[in-house]
PDB file of N, CA, C and O in Angstrom:
ATOM      1  N   UNK A   1      -8.394   3.277   2.574  1.00  0.00           N
ATOM      2  CA  UNK A   1      -8.061   3.827   1.346  1.00  0.00           C
ATOM      3  C   UNK A   1      -8.995   3.430   0.247  1.00  0.00           C
ATOM      4  O   UNK A   1      -9.782   2.490   0.355  1.00  0.00           O
ATOM      5  N   UNK A   2      -8.877   4.178  -0.805  1.00  0.00           N
ATOM      6  CA  UNK A   2      -9.940   3.841  -1.982  1.00  0.00           C
ATOM      7  C   UNK A   2      -8.977   3.165  -3.048  1.00  0.00           C
ATOM      8  O   UNK A   2      -7.756   3.310  -3.111  1.00  0.00           O
ATOM      9  N   UNK A   3      -9.721   2.456  -3.808  1.00  0.00           N
ATOM     10  CA  UNK A   3      -8.860   1.778  -4.995  1.00  0.00           C
ATOM     11  C   UNK A   3      -8.384   2.799  -5.722  1.00  0.00           C
ATOM     12  O   UNK A   3      -7.191   2.747  -6.019  1.00  0.00           O
ATOM     13  N   UNK A   4      -9.016   3.706  -6.079  1.00  0.00           N
ATOM     14  CA  UNK A   4      -8.558   4.885  -7.197  1.00  0.00           C
ATOM     15  C   UNK A   4      -7.199   5.556  -6.583  1.00  0.00           C
ATOM     16  O   UNK A   4      -6.323   5.942  -7.357  1.00  0.00           O
ATOM     17  N   UNK A   5      -7.055   5.680  -5.208  1.00  0.00           N
ATOM     18  CA  UNK A   5      -5.849   6.264  -4.609  1.00  0.00           C
ATOM     19  C   UNK A   5      -4.594   5.394  -4.838  1.00  0.00           C
ATOM     20  O   UNK A   5      -3.479   5.709  -5.255  1.00  0.00           O
ATOM     21  N   UNK A   6      -5.174   4.039  -4.386  1.00  0.00           N
ATOM     22  CA  UNK A   6      -4.076   2.899  -4.419  1.00  0.00           C
ATOM     23  C   UNK A   6      -3.501   3.074  -5.792  1.00  0.00           C
ATOM     24  O   UNK A   6      -2.271   3.063  -5.824  1.00  0.00           O
ATOM     25  N   UNK A   7      -4.176   3.247  -7.030  1.00  0.00           N
ATOM     26  CA  UNK A   7      -3.838   3.106  -8.342  1.00  0.00           C
ATOM     27  C   UNK A   7      -2.996   4.229  -8.525  1.00  0.00           C
ATOM     28  O   UNK A   7      -1.945   4.072  -9.146  1.00  0.00           O
ATOM     29  N   UNK A   8      -3.365   5.557  -7.984  1.00  0.00           N
ATOM     30  CA  UNK A   8      -2.499   6.834  -7.996  1.00  0.00           C
ATOM     31  C   UNK A   8      -1.051   6.407  -7.341  1.00  0.00           C
ATOM     32  O   UNK A   8       0.009   6.629  -7.926  1.00  0.00           O
ATOM     33  N   UNK A   9      -1.126   5.837  -6.193  1.00  0.00           N
ATOM     34  CA  UNK A   9       0.249   5.658  -5.399  1.00  0.00           C
ATOM     35  C   UNK A   9       1.131   4.785  -6.484  1.00  0.00           C
ATOM     36  O   UNK A   9       2.290   5.020  -6.825  1.00  0.00           O
ATOM     37  N   UNK A  10       0.336   3.790  -6.906  1.00  0.00           N
ATOM     38  CA  UNK A  10       1.124   2.735  -7.791  1.00  0.00           C
ATOM     39  C   UNK A  10       1.822   3.411  -8.727  1.00  0.00           C
ATOM     40  O   UNK A  10       3.021   3.186  -8.890  1.00  0.00           O
ATOM     41  N   UNK A  11       1.192   4.265  -9.409  1.00  0.00           N
ATOM     42  CA  UNK A  11       1.568   5.032 -10.816  1.00  0.00           C
ATOM     43  C   UNK A  11       2.588   6.109 -10.454  1.00  0.00           C
ATOM     44  O   UNK A  11       3.391   6.468 -11.316  1.00  0.00           O
ATOM     45  N   UNK A  12       2.607   6.675  -9.166  1.00  0.00           N
ATOM     46  CA  UNK A  12       3.383   7.840  -8.831  1.00  0.00           C
ATOM     47  C   UNK A  12       4.878   7.617  -8.729  1.00  0.00           C
ATOM     48  O   UNK A  12       5.267   6.512  -8.354  1.00  0.00           O
ATOM     49  N   UNK A  13       5.709   8.519  -9.015  1.00  0.00           N
ATOM     50  CA  UNK A  13       7.263   8.576  -8.790  1.00  0.00           C
ATOM     51  C   UNK A  13       7.563   8.827  -7.486  1.00  0.00           C
ATOM     52  O   UNK A  13       8.567   8.410  -6.909  1.00  0.00           O
ATOM     53  N   UNK A  14       6.631   9.561  -6.974  1.00  0.00           N
ATOM     54  CA  UNK A  14       6.891  10.128  -5.311  1.00  0.00           C
ATOM     55  C   UNK A  14       6.927   9.080  -4.335  1.00  0.00           C
ATOM     56  O   UNK A  14       6.279   8.050  -4.516  1.00  0.00           O
ATOM     57  N   UNK A  15       7.544   9.237  -3.441  1.00  0.00           N
ATOM     58  CA  UNK A  15       7.813   8.505  -2.179  1.00  0.00           C
ATOM     59  C   UNK A  15       6.594   8.763  -1.426  1.00  0.00           C
ATOM     60  O   UNK A  15       6.599   9.819  -0.793  1.00  0.00           O
ATOM     61  N   UNK A  16       5.464   7.979  -1.343  1.00  0.00           N
ATOM     62  CA  UNK A  16       4.283   8.250  -0.751  1.00  0.00           C
ATOM     63  C   UNK A  16       4.222   7.332   0.600  1.00  0.00           C
ATOM     64  O   UNK A  16       4.211   6.104   0.517  1.00  0.00           O
ATOM     65  N   UNK A  17       4.187   7.938   1.703  1.00  0.00           N
ATOM     66  CA  UNK A  17       4.118   7.041   3.062  1.00  0.00           C
ATOM     67  C   UNK A  17       2.764   6.650   3.108  1.00  0.00           C
ATOM     68  O   UNK A  17       1.787   7.388   2.976  1.00  0.00           O
ATOM     69  N   UNK A  18       2.786   5.075   3.364  1.00  0.00           N
ATOM     70  CA  UNK A  18       1.407   4.489   3.533  1.00  0.00           C
ATOM     71  C   UNK A  18       1.850   3.417   4.684  1.00  0.00           C
ATOM     72  O   UNK A  18       2.917   2.803   4.704  1.00  0.00           O
ATOM     73  N   UNK A  19       0.793   3.331   5.636  1.00  0.00           N
ATOM     74  CA  UNK A  19       0.864   2.377   6.737  1.00  0.00           C
ATOM     75  C   UNK A  19      -0.087   1.469   6.603  1.00  0.00           C
ATOM     76  O   UNK A  19      -1.082   1.754   5.936  1.00  0.00           O
ATOM     77  N   UNK A  20       0.064   0.003   7.313  1.00  0.00           N
ATOM     78  CA  UNK A  20      -0.876  -0.827   7.423  1.00  0.00           C
ATOM     79  C   UNK A  20      -0.618  -1.195   8.953  1.00  0.00           C
ATOM     80  O   UNK A  20       0.474  -1.507   9.428  1.00  0.00           O
ATOM     81  N   UNK A  21      -1.822  -1.101   9.632  1.00  0.00           N
ATOM     82  CA  UNK A  21      -1.652  -1.210  11.111  1.00  0.00           C
ATOM     83  C   UNK A  21      -0.661  -0.671  11.697  1.00  0.00           C
ATOM     84  O   UNK A  21      -0.158  -1.426  12.529  1.00  0.00           O
ATOM     85  N   UNK A  22      -0.068   0.538  11.585  1.00  0.00           N
ATOM     86  CA  UNK A  22       0.659   1.478  12.061  1.00  0.00           C
ATOM     87  C   UNK A  22       2.130   1.046  11.473  1.00  0.00           C
ATOM     88  O   UNK A  22       3.046   1.730  11.930  1.00  0.00           O
ATOM     89  N   UNK A  23       2.443   0.216  10.711  1.00  0.00           N
ATOM     90  CA  UNK A  23       3.572  -0.078  10.174  1.00  0.00           C
ATOM     91  C   UNK A  23       3.750   0.458   8.754  1.00  0.00           C
ATOM     92  O   UNK A  23       2.831   0.279   7.954  1.00  0.00           O
ATOM     93  N   UNK A  24       4.999   1.182   8.328  1.00  0.00           N
ATOM     94  CA  UNK A  24       5.049   1.632   6.960  1.00  0.00           C
ATOM     95  C   UNK A  24       5.220   0.401   6.175  1.00  0.00           C
ATOM     96  O   UNK A  24       5.841  -0.596   6.546  1.00  0.00           O
ATOM     97  N   UNK A  25       4.535   0.583   4.916  1.00  0.00           N
ATOM     98  CA  UNK A  25       4.738  -0.479   3.967  1.00  0.00           C
ATOM     99  C   UNK A  25       4.927   0.157   2.444  1.00  0.00           C
ATOM    100  O   UNK A  25       4.826   1.366   2.236  1.00  0.00           O
ATOM    101  N   UNK A  26       5.175  -0.685   1.550  1.00  0.00           N
ATOM    102  CA  UNK A  26       5.342  -0.439   0.053  1.00  0.00           C
ATOM    103  C   UNK A  26       4.142  -1.206  -0.623  1.00  0.00           C
ATOM    104  O   UNK A  26       4.037  -2.423  -0.475  1.00  0.00           O
ATOM    105  N   UNK A  27       3.366  -0.580  -1.262  1.00  0.00           N
ATOM    106  CA  UNK A  27       2.176  -1.112  -2.003  1.00  0.00           C
ATOM    107  C   UNK A  27       2.902  -1.801  -3.315  1.00  0.00           C
ATOM    108  O   UNK A  27       3.621  -1.128  -4.054  1.00  0.00           O
ATOM    109  N   UNK A  28       2.663  -3.121  -3.525  1.00  0.00           N
ATOM    110  CA  UNK A  28       3.325  -3.640  -4.710  1.00  0.00           C
ATOM    111  C   UNK A  28       2.193  -3.922  -5.853  1.00  0.00           C
ATOM    112  O   UNK A  28       2.578  -4.047  -7.015  1.00  0.00           O
ATOM    113  N   UNK A  29       1.150  -3.999  -5.620  1.00  0.00           N
ATOM    114  CA  UNK A  29      -0.002  -4.221  -6.568  1.00  0.00           C
ATOM    115  C   UNK A  29      -1.427  -4.299  -5.925  1.00  0.00           C
ATOM    116  O   UNK A  29      -1.655  -4.638  -4.764  1.00  0.00           O
ATOM    117  N   UNK A  30      -2.366  -3.924  -6.881  1.00  0.00           N
ATOM    118  CA  UNK A  30      -3.834  -3.983  -6.428  1.00  0.00           C
ATOM    119  C   UNK A  30      -4.344  -5.004  -7.019  1.00  0.00           C
ATOM    120  O   UNK A  30      -3.994  -5.223  -8.178  1.00  0.00           O
ATOM    121  N   UNK A  31      -5.299  -5.883  -6.366  1.00  0.00           N
ATOM    122  CA  UNK A  31      -5.910  -6.927  -6.810  1.00  0.00           C
ATOM    123  C   UNK A  31      -6.850  -6.822  -8.028  1.00  0.00           C
ATOM    124  O   UNK A  31      -7.084  -5.623  -8.183  1.00  0.00           O
ATOM    125  N   UNK A  32      -7.391  -7.442  -8.815  1.00  0.00           N
ATOM    126  CA  UNK A  32      -8.194  -7.369 -10.028  1.00  0.00           C
ATOM    127  C   UNK A  32      -9.357  -6.640  -9.585  1.00  0.00           C
ATOM    128  O   UNK A  32      -9.877  -5.695 -10.177  1.00  0.00           O
ATOM    129  N   UNK A  33      -9.818  -7.300  -8.200  1.00  0.00           N
ATOM    130  CA  UNK A  33     -11.352  -6.819  -7.657  1.00  0.00           C
ATOM    131  C   UNK A  33     -11.139  -5.655  -7.008  1.00  0.00           C
ATOM    132  O   UNK A  33     -12.182  -5.202  -6.536  1.00  0.00           O
ATOM    133  N   UNK A  34     -10.007  -4.886  -6.772  1.00  0.00           N
ATOM    134  CA  UNK A  34      -9.850  -3.863  -6.129  1.00  0.00           C
ATOM    135  C   UNK A  34     -10.270  -3.626  -4.897  1.00  0.00           C
ATOM    136  O   UNK A  34     -10.658  -2.539  -4.468  1.00  0.00           O
ATOM    137  N   UNK A  35     -10.182  -4.836  -4.201  1.00  0.00           N
ATOM    138  CA  UNK A  35     -10.417  -4.879  -2.682  1.00  0.00           C
ATOM    139  C   UNK A  35      -9.252  -5.111  -1.811  1.00  0.00           C
ATOM    140  O   UNK A  35      -9.286  -4.908  -0.597  1.00  0.00           O
ATOM    141  N   UNK A  36      -8.234  -5.534  -2.442  1.00  0.00           N
ATOM    142  CA  UNK A  36      -6.925  -5.899  -1.591  1.00  0.00           C
ATOM    143  C   UNK A  36      -5.855  -5.594  -2.314  1.00  0.00           C
ATOM    144  O   UNK A  36      -5.982  -5.557  -3.538  1.00  0.00           O
ATOM    145  N   UNK A  37      -4.728  -5.347  -1.777  1.00  0.00           N
ATOM    146  CA  UNK A  37      -3.350  -5.161  -2.205  1.00  0.00           C
ATOM    147  C   UNK A  37      -2.209  -6.047  -1.715  1.00  0.00           C
ATOM    148  O   UNK A  37      -2.267  -6.530  -0.584  1.00  0.00           O
ATOM    149  N   UNK A  38      -1.305  -6.250  -2.420  1.00  0.00           N
ATOM    150  CA  UNK A  38      -0.042  -6.815  -1.945  1.00  0.00           C
ATOM    151  C   UNK A  38       0.901  -5.777  -1.709  1.00  0.00           C
ATOM    152  O   UNK A  38       1.313  -4.939  -2.511  1.00  0.00           O
ATOM    153  N   UNK A  39       1.208  -5.943  -0.450  1.00  0.00           N
ATOM    154  CA  UNK A  39       2.232  -5.053   0.255  1.00  0.00           C
ATOM    155  C   UNK A  39       3.428  -5.784   0.921  1.00  0.00           C
ATOM    156  O   UNK A  39       3.442  -6.984   1.192  1.00  0.00           O
ATOM    157  N   UNK A  40       4.469  -4.866   1.157  1.00  0.00           N
ATOM    158  CA  UNK A  40       5.588  -5.368   1.872  1.00  0.00           C
ATOM    159  C   UNK A  40       6.288  -4.208   2.945  1.00  0.00           C
ATOM    160  O   UNK A  40       6.223  -2.991   2.771  1.00  0.00           O
ATOM    161  N   UNK A  41       6.808  -4.733   3.824  1.00  0.00           N
ATOM    162  CA  UNK A  41       7.311  -3.938   4.750  1.00  0.00           C
ATOM    163  C   UNK A  41       8.427  -2.702   4.128  1.00  0.00           C
ATOM    164  O   UNK A  41       9.167  -3.044   3.205  1.00  0.00           O
ATOM    165  N   UNK A  42       8.495  -1.591   4.546  1.00  0.00           N
ATOM    166  CA  UNK A  42       9.616  -0.878   4.067  1.00  0.00           C
ATOM    167  C   UNK A  42      10.748  -1.081   4.947  1.00  0.00           C
ATOM    168  O   UNK A  42      10.640  -1.174   6.170  1.00  0.00           O
ATOM    169  N   UNK A  43      11.967  -1.155   4.225  1.00  0.00           N
ATOM    170  CA  UNK A  43      13.358  -1.489   4.986  1.00  0.00           C
ATOM    171  C   UNK A  43      13.580  -2.912   4.524  1.00  0.00           C
ATOM    172  O   UNK A  43      13.132  -3.454   3.514  1.00  0.00           O
ATOM    173  N   UNK A  44      14.421  -3.448   5.539  1.00  0.00           N
ATOM    174  CA  UNK A  44      14.763  -4.745   5.121  1.00  0.00           C
ATOM    175  C   UNK A  44      13.693  -5.816   5.253  1.00  0.00           C
ATOM    176  O   UNK A  44      12.755  -5.718   6.044  1.00  0.00           O
ATOM    177  N   UNK A  45      13.888  -6.849   4.429  1.00  0.00           N
ATOM    178  CA  UNK A  45      12.686  -7.869   4.468  1.00  0.00           C
ATOM    179  C   UNK A  45      11.835  -7.709   3.016  1.00  0.00           C
ATOM    180  O   UNK A  45      11.392  -6.645   2.583  1.00  0.00           O
ATOM    181  N   UNK A  46      11.741  -8.769   2.501  1.00  0.00           N
ATOM    182  CA  UNK A  46      10.860  -8.652   1.425  1.00  0.00           C
ATOM    183  C   UNK A  46       9.294  -9.238   1.539  1.00  0.00           C
ATOM    184  O   UNK A  46       8.418  -9.074   0.690  1.00  0.00           O
ATOM    185  N   UNK A  47       9.170  -9.936   2.759  1.00  0.00           N
ATOM    186  CA  UNK A  47       7.834 -10.764   2.677  1.00  0.00           C
ATOM    187  C   UNK A  47       6.626  -9.861   2.302  1.00  0.00           C
ATOM    188  O   UNK A  47       6.356  -8.737   2.725  1.00  0.00           O
ATOM    189  N   UNK A  48       6.017 -10.578   1.470  1.00  0.00           N
ATOM    190  CA  UNK A  48       4.804  -9.851   1.052  1.00  0.00           C
ATOM    191  C   UNK A  48       3.399 -10.374   1.721  1.00  0.00           C
ATOM    192  O   UNK A  48       3.417 -11.457   2.306  1.00  0.00           O
ATOM    193  N   UNK A  49       2.526  -9.833   1.665  1.00  0.00           N
ATOM    194  CA  UNK A  49       1.287 -10.087   2.401  1.00  0.00           C
ATOM    195  C   UNK A  49       0.116  -9.389   1.281  1.00  0.00           C
ATOM    196  O   UNK A  49       0.336  -8.510   0.448  1.00  0.00           O
ATOM    197  N   UNK A  50      -1.013 -10.007   1.533  1.00  0.00           N
ATOM    198  CA  UNK A  50      -2.160  -9.526   0.963  1.00  0.00           C
ATOM    199  C   UNK A  50      -2.975  -8.684   2.089  1.00  0.00           C
ATOM    200  O   UNK A  50      -3.014  -9.136   3.234  1.00  0.00           O
ATOM    201  N   UNK A  51      -3.497  -7.706   1.834  1.00  0.00           N
ATOM    202  CA  UNK A  51      -4.176  -6.889   2.998  1.00  0.00           C
ATOM    203  C   UNK A  51      -5.411  -6.017   2.142  1.00  0.00           C
ATOM    204  O   UNK A  51      -5.425  -5.549   1.003  1.00  0.00           O
ATOM    205  N   UNK A  52      -6.400  -6.031   3.210  1.00  0.00           N
ATOM    206  CA  UNK A  52      -7.824  -5.155   2.749  1.00  0.00           C
ATOM    207  C   UNK A  52      -7.409  -3.605   2.325  1.00  0.00           C
ATOM    208  O   UNK A  52      -6.931  -2.889   3.204  1.00  0.00           O
ATOM    209  N   UNK A  53      -7.560  -3.168   1.202  1.00  0.00           N
ATOM    210  CA  UNK A  53      -7.211  -1.752   0.953  1.00  0.00           C
ATOM    211  C   UNK A  53      -7.699  -0.702   1.988  1.00  0.00           C
ATOM    212  O   UNK A  53      -7.103   0.368   2.106  1.00  0.00           O
ATOM    213  N   UNK A  54      -8.712  -0.991   2.685  1.00  0.00           N
ATOM    214  CA  UNK A  54      -9.475  -0.106   3.591  1.00  0.00           C
ATOM    215  C   UNK A  54      -8.481  -0.226   4.945  1.00  0.00           C
ATOM    216  O   UNK A  54      -8.675   0.561   5.871  1.00  0.00           O
ATOM    217  N   UNK A  55      -7.655  -1.002   5.015  1.00  0.00           N
ATOM    218  CA  UNK A  55      -6.650  -1.090   5.976  1.00  0.00           C
ATOM    219  C   UNK A  55      -5.532  -0.156   6.081  1.00  0.00           C
ATOM    220  O   UNK A  55      -4.882   0.114   7.091  1.00  0.00           O
ATOM    221  N   UNK A  56      -5.374   0.395   4.648  1.00  0.00           N
ATOM    222  CA  UNK A  56      -4.020   1.095   4.369  1.00  0.00           C
ATOM    223  C   UNK A  56      -4.369   2.488   4.638  1.00  0.00           C
ATOM    224  O   UNK A  56      -5.517   2.851   4.383  1.00  0.00           O
ATOM    225  N   UNK A  57      -3.351   3.481   5.218  1.00  0.00           N
ATOM    226  CA  UNK A  57      -3.562   4.822   5.461  1.00  0.00           C
ATOM    227  C   UNK A  57      -2.312   5.427   4.948  1.00  0.00           C
ATOM    228  O   UNK A  57      -1.148   5.096   5.171  1.00  0.00           O
ATOM    229  N   UNK A  58      -2.793   6.391   4.210  1.00  0.00           N
ATOM    230  CA  UNK A  58      -1.765   7.280   3.732  1.00  0.00           C
ATOM    231  C   UNK A  58      -1.379   8.395   4.833  1.00  0.00           C
ATOM    232  O   UNK A  58      -2.266   8.997   5.439  1.00  0.00           O
ATOM    233  N   UNK A  59      -0.087   8.625   5.048  1.00  0.00           N
ATOM    234  CA  UNK A  59       0.531   9.398   6.228  1.00  0.00           C
ATOM    235  C   UNK A  59       1.202  10.628   5.575  1.00  0.00           C
ATOM    236  O   UNK A  59       2.079  10.531   4.716  1.00  0.00           O
ATOM    237  N   UNK A  60       0.693  11.843   6.078  1.00  0.00           N
ATOM    238  CA  UNK A  60       1.273  13.140   5.587  1.00  0.00           C
ATOM    239  C   UNK A  60       2.580  13.230   6.238  1.00  0.00           C
ATOM    240  O   UNK A  60       2.749  12.845   7.395  1.00  0.00           O
ATOM    241  N   UNK A  61       3.634  13.800   5.415  1.00  0.00           N
ATOM    242  CA  UNK A  61       4.957  14.023   6.052  1.00  0.00           C
ATOM    243  C   UNK A  61       5.196  15.316   6.498  1.00  0.00           C
ATOM    244  O   UNK A  61       6.266  15.595   7.039  1.00  0.00           O
TER     245      UNK A  61
END
């Protein structure tokens, strides 16, 4: 995923389905350098992790 799309998703009020390594995640923030994002799993649990934005995929519903 590109940094521009991550920013669009973060500013959107829509529920946009994003996966990281096949697991649905919420994007919490984009790093200042635009290379990584902080994400957490959808559903129970609030554990956050930092991932390369190129490993994020938007999934069409």
